[in-house]
Structure formats: C-alpha cells, structure tokens
A tleap script that builds the chain and sets N, CA, C and O, in Angstrom:
source leaprc.protein.ff14SB
mol = sequence {
  NMET LYS ALA VAL GLU LYS THR GLN LEU GLU
  LYS ILE LYS LYS ALA LEU GLU LYS TYR GLY
  ILE PHE ASN GLU GLU GLN LEU ASN GLU ALA
  ILE LYS ASN MET LYS PRO LEU ASN ILE GLY
  CYS MET VAL SER PRO VAL PRO SER LYS LYS
  VAL LEU GLU GLU GLN GLU CCYS
}
set mol.1.N position { 96.234 11.900 -64.044 }
set mol.1.CA position { 95.134 10.964 -63.852 }
set mol.1.C position { 94.163 11.099 -65.029 }
set mol.1.O position { 93.830 12.209 -65.446 }
set mol.2.N position { 93.722 9.982 -65.548 }
set mol.2.CA position { 92.792 9.970 -66.676 }
set mol.2.C position { 91.419 10.457 -66.226 }
set mol.2.O position { 91.060 10.345 -65.054 }
set mol.3.N position { 90.666 10.993 -67.166 }
set mol.3.CA position { 89.323 11.501 -66.878 }
set mol.3.C position { 88.412 10.387 -66.382 }
set mol.3.O position { 87.579 10.604 -65.502 }
set mol.4.N position { 88.573 9.180 -66.956 }
set mol.4.CA position { 87.740 8.044 -66.551 }
set mol.4.C position { 88.013 7.690 -65.087 }
set mol.4.O position { 87.085 7.465 -64.309 }
set mol.5.N position { 89.287 7.645 -64.725 }
set mol.5.CA position { 89.646 7.325 -63.342 }
set mol.5.C position { 89.101 8.380 -62.391 }
set mol.5.O position { 88.614 8.057 -61.307 }
set mol.6.N position { 89.184 9.641 -62.800 }
set mol.6.CA position { 88.694 10.731 -61.968 }
set mol.6.C position { 87.186 10.592 -61.748 }
set mol.6.O position { 86.693 10.789 -60.637 }
set mol.7.N position { 86.460 10.252 -62.815 }
set mol.7.CA position { 85.008 10.076 -62.723 }
set mol.7.C position { 84.662 8.929 -61.788 }
set mol.7.O position { 83.738 9.045 -60.982 }
set mol.8.N position { 85.390 7.826 -61.885 }
set mol.8.CA position { 85.141 6.678 -61.021 }
set mol.8.C position { 85.420 7.026 -59.559 }
set mol.8.O position { 84.669 6.629 -58.668 }
set mol.9.N position { 86.493 7.762 -59.319 }
set mol.9.CA position { 86.818 8.169 -57.957 }
set mol.9.C position { 85.746 9.090 -57.384 }
set mol.9.O position { 85.410 8.998 -56.203 }
set mol.10.N position { 85.216 9.966 -58.212 }
set mol.10.CA position { 84.156 10.863 -57.760 }
set mol.10.C position { 82.892 10.077 -57.394 }
set mol.10.O position { 82.215 10.411 -56.422 }
set mol.11.N position { 82.577 9.044 -58.165 }
set mol.11.CA position { 81.412 8.200 -57.869 }
set mol.11.C position { 81.607 7.470 -56.544 }
set mol.11.O position { 80.681 7.378 -55.737 }
set mol.12.N position { 82.801 6.956 -56.326 }
set mol.12.CA position { 83.093 6.254 -55.080 }
set mol.12.C position { 82.993 7.216 -53.903 }
set mol.12.O position { 82.436 6.882 -52.857 }
set mol.13.N position { 83.536 8.409 -54.086 }
set mol.13.CA position { 83.502 9.419 -53.026 }
set mol.13.C position { 82.065 9.770 -52.674 }
set mol.13.O position { 81.728 9.867 -51.494 }
set mol.14.N position { 81.210 9.962 -53.676 }
set mol.14.CA position { 79.796 10.278 -53.435 }
set mol.14.C position { 79.105 9.143 -52.680 }
set mol.14.O position { 78.317 9.385 -51.766 }
set mol.15.N position { 79.406 7.907 -53.069 }
set mol.15.CA position { 78.784 6.756 -52.411 }
set mol.15.C position { 79.208 6.683 -50.940 }
set mol.15.O position { 78.385 6.395 -50.071 }
set mol.16.N position { 80.473 6.940 -50.664 }
set mol.16.CA position { 80.956 6.901 -49.282 }
set mol.16.C position { 80.348 8.029 -48.455 }
set mol.16.O position { 80.037 7.841 -47.279 }
set mol.17.N position { 80.179 9.191 -49.064 }
set mol.17.CA position { 79.602 10.330 -48.347 }
set mol.17.C position { 78.180 10.043 -47.882 }
set mol.17.O position { 77.743 10.583 -46.867 }
set mol.18.N position { 77.452 9.197 -48.615 }
set mol.18.CA position { 76.095 8.815 -48.196 }
set mol.18.C position { 76.109 8.119 -46.835 }
set mol.18.O position { 75.122 8.152 -46.100 }
set mol.19.N position { 77.243 7.489 -46.509 }
set mol.19.CA position { 77.384 6.777 -45.242 }
set mol.19.C position { 78.183 7.588 -44.223 }
set mol.19.O position { 78.615 7.052 -43.202 }
set mol.20.N position { 78.378 8.869 -44.497 }
set mol.20.CA position { 79.073 9.737 -43.562 }
set mol.20.C position { 80.581 9.567 -43.556 }
set mol.20.O position { 81.242 9.912 -42.577 }
set mol.21.N position { 81.127 9.042 -44.635 }
set mol.21.CA position { 82.569 8.828 -44.733 }
set mol.21.C position { 83.136 9.897 -45.663 }
set mol.21.O position { 82.870 9.903 -46.865 }
set mol.22.N position { 83.929 10.807 -45.076 }
set mol.22.CA position { 84.451 11.935 -45.829 }
set mol.22.C position { 85.975 11.952 -45.927 }
set mol.22.O position { 86.538 12.750 -46.677 }
set mol.23.N position { 86.650 11.072 -45.169 }
set mol.23.CA position { 88.111 11.059 -45.240 }
set mol.23.C position { 88.630 9.650 -44.964 }
set mol.23.O position { 87.867 8.747 -44.618 }
set mol.24.N position { 89.929 9.482 -45.121 }
set mol.24.CA position { 90.556 8.167 -44.982 }
set mol.24.C position { 90.398 7.600 -43.568 }
set mol.24.O position { 90.190 6.399 -43.396 }
set mol.25.N position { 90.495 8.454 -42.578 }
set mol.25.CA position { 90.362 7.997 -41.187 }
set mol.25.C position { 88.974 7.413 -40.929 }
set mol.25.O position { 88.841 6.370 -40.289 }
set mol.26.N position { 87.942 8.091 -41.432 }
set mol.26.CA position { 86.579 7.590 -41.261 }
set mol.26.C position { 86.375 6.285 -42.024 }
set mol.26.O position { 85.665 5.398 -41.549 }
set mol.27.N position { 86.984 6.158 -43.196 }
set mol.27.CA position { 86.889 4.929 -43.975 }
set mol.27.C position { 87.549 3.780 -43.231 }
set mol.27.O position { 86.978 2.694 -43.135 }
set mol.28.N position { 88.747 4.008 -42.705 }
set mol.28.CA position { 89.447 2.961 -41.945 }
set mol.28.C position { 88.639 2.534 -40.725 }
set mol.28.O position { 88.582 1.345 -40.410 }
set mol.29.N position { 88.023 3.473 -40.044 }
set mol.29.CA position { 87.209 3.162 -38.869 }
set mol.29.C position { 85.982 2.332 -39.271 }
set mol.29.O position { 85.618 1.380 -38.581 }
set mol.30.N position { 85.350 2.700 -40.388 }
set mol.30.CA position { 84.178 1.954 -40.860 }
set mol.30.C position { 84.558 0.526 -41.227 }
set mol.30.O position { 83.820 -0.409 -40.919 }
set mol.31.N position { 85.695 0.350 -41.878 }
set mol.31.CA position { 86.163 -0.991 -42.251 }
set mol.31.C position { 86.460 -1.800 -40.997 }
set mol.31.O position { 86.136 -2.986 -40.929 }
set mol.32.N position { 87.073 -1.168 -40.011 }
set mol.32.CA position { 87.418 -1.851 -38.760 }
set mol.32.C position { 86.169 -2.340 -38.032 }
set mol.32.O position { 86.196 -3.386 -37.384 }
set mol.33.N position { 85.081 -1.589 -38.138 }
set mol.33.CA position { 83.849 -1.925 -37.414 }
set mol.33.C position { 82.880 -2.798 -38.204 }
set mol.33.O position { 81.787 -3.104 -37.727 }
set mol.34.N position { 83.279 -3.200 -39.414 }
set mol.34.CA position { 82.400 -4.039 -40.239 }
set mol.34.C position { 82.217 -5.416 -39.605 }
set mol.34.O position { 83.128 -5.960 -38.981 }
set mol.35.N position { 81.028 -5.956 -39.779 }
set mol.35.CA position { 80.778 -7.327 -39.352 }
set mol.35.C position { 81.335 -8.269 -40.417 }
set mol.35.O position { 81.425 -7.892 -41.585 }
set mol.36.N position { 81.707 -9.482 -40.029 }
set mol.36.CA position { 82.209 -10.433 -41.029 }
set mol.36.C position { 81.163 -10.701 -42.111 }
set mol.36.O position { 79.964 -10.727 -41.833 }
set mol.37.N position { 81.620 -10.896 -43.324 }
set mol.37.CA position { 80.736 -11.145 -44.449 }
set mol.37.C position { 80.763 -12.626 -44.796 }
set mol.37.O position { 81.825 -13.191 -45.056 }
set mol.38.N position { 79.604 -13.246 -44.798 }
set mol.38.CA position { 79.504 -14.654 -45.150 }
set mol.38.C position { 79.404 -14.766 -46.668 }
set mol.38.O position { 78.384 -14.410 -47.258 }
set mol.39.N position { 80.471 -15.264 -47.293 }
set mol.39.CA position { 80.473 -15.392 -48.749 }
set mol.39.C position { 80.164 -16.817 -49.192 }
set mol.39.O position { 80.340 -17.152 -50.364 }
set mol.40.N position { 79.714 -17.641 -48.287 }
set mol.40.CA position { 79.434 -19.047 -48.588 }
set mol.40.C position { 78.456 -19.241 -49.733 }
set mol.40.O position { 78.574 -20.199 -50.496 }
set mol.41.N position { 77.492 -18.338 -49.859 }
set mol.41.CA position { 76.498 -18.467 -50.927 }
set mol.41.C position { 77.043 -18.054 -52.285 }
set mol.41.O position { 76.371 -18.234 -53.300 }
set mol.42.N position { 78.256 -17.500 -52.317 }
set mol.42.CA position { 78.819 -17.003 -53.577 }
set mol.42.C position { 79.964 -17.859 -54.109 }
set mol.42.O position { 80.565 -17.512 -55.126 }
set mol.43.N position { 80.274 -18.955 -53.454 }
set mol.43.CA position { 81.380 -19.793 -53.894 }
set mol.43.C position { 80.888 -21.188 -54.221 }
set mol.43.O position { 79.852 -21.624 -53.720 }
set mol.44.N position { 81.628 -21.883 -55.056 }
set mol.44.CA position { 81.281 -23.257 -55.417 }
set mol.44.C position { 81.668 -24.186 -54.279 }
set mol.44.O position { 82.633 -23.923 -53.562 }
set mol.45.N position { 80.924 -25.266 -54.110 }
set mol.45.CA position { 81.299 -26.232 -53.078 }
set mol.45.C position { 82.639 -26.890 -53.403 }
set mol.45.O position { 82.992 -27.049 -54.571 }
set mol.46.N position { 83.366 -27.261 -52.383 }
set mol.46.CA position { 84.654 -27.926 -52.554 }
set mol.46.C position { 84.387 -29.382 -52.914 }
set mol.46.O position { 83.604 -30.041 -52.231 }
set mol.47.N position { 85.013 -29.903 -53.964 }
set mol.47.CA position { 84.783 -31.301 -54.343 }
set mol.47.C position { 85.263 -32.248 -53.238 }
set mol.47.O position { 86.164 -31.923 -52.464 }
set mol.48.N position { 84.644 -33.409 -53.190 }
set mol.48.CA position { 85.043 -34.394 -52.183 }
set mol.48.C position { 86.449 -34.903 -52.465 }
set mol.48.O position { 86.966 -34.746 -53.572 }
set mol.49.N position { 87.056 -35.507 -51.468 }
set mol.49.CA position { 88.418 -36.028 -51.605 }
set mol.49.C position { 88.478 -37.079 -52.711 }
set mol.49.O position { 89.460 -37.154 -53.449 }
set mol.50.N position { 87.421 -37.895 -52.823 }
set mol.50.CA position { 87.385 -38.939 -53.842 }
set mol.50.C position { 87.432 -38.328 -55.243 }
set mol.50.O position { 88.165 -38.814 -56.104 }
set mol.51.N position { 86.678 -37.295 -55.470 }
set mol.51.CA position { 86.640 -36.630 -56.777 }
set mol.51.C position { 88.015 -36.034 -57.076 }
set mol.51.O position { 88.502 -36.139 -58.202 }
set mol.52.N position { 88.636 -35.419 -56.090 }
set mol.52.CA position { 89.956 -34.825 -56.294 }
set mol.52.C position { 90.994 -35.885 -56.642 }
set mol.52.O position { 91.849 -35.660 -57.499 }
set mol.53.N position { 90.925 -37.041 -55.981 }
set mol.53.CA position { 91.883 -38.127 -56.249 }
set mol.53.C position { 91.706 -38.656 -57.669 }
set mol.53.O position { 92.686 -38.990 -58.334 }
set mol.54.N position { 90.456 -38.735 -58.137 }
set mol.54.CA position { 90.190 -39.225 -59.489 }
set mol.54.C position { 90.721 -38.253 -60.542 }
set mol.54.O position { 91.110 -38.680 -61.629 }
set mol.55.N position { 90.745 -36.983 -60.243 }
set mol.55.CA position { 91.186 -35.969 -61.197 }
set mol.55.C position { 92.710 -35.916 -61.299 }
set mol.55.O position { 93.220 -35.329 -62.254 }
set mol.56.N position { 93.452 -36.493 -60.373 }
set mol.56.CA position { 94.899 -36.436 -60.364 }
set mol.56.C position { 95.520 -37.264 -61.466 }
set mol.56.O position { 96.685 -37.044 -61.795 }
set mol.57.N position { 94.816 -38.187 -62.042 }
set mol.57.CA position { 95.368 -39.073 -63.076 }
set mol.57.C position { 95.854 -38.367 -64.279 }
set mol.57.O position { 96.339 -39.003 -65.214 }
savepdb mol mol.pdb
quit
C-alpha cells in the first residue's frame, strides 16, 4: 500500500472514530440507519420533453 493511500485511510478512520465507528460492523449499522439524503439541490433540472426533442436533430 502506498504511503498516500495509508495517510488517506488514517484520516478516514479518525473521522469515523469521532462518530463512534471503530469497525466494519459499526460502519454498516450506521449506513443502514442513515436517513435518505435529498440531493435535489445538487443536480441540474431535467430539460423539458420539447427541449429534448429539439436536440435529437
């Protein structure tokens, strides 16, 4: 394993430990109990059907 990868893994491990996650089982449980994330504010709106039809030419 490269030193850079090891450093990144250590940072991730430290961040998870702040939330009481110390092993894979605890991580899986935390993911299972997560609330859904609304990503609507982070995506572009879907173009209307008319715009899509015009682009097919």
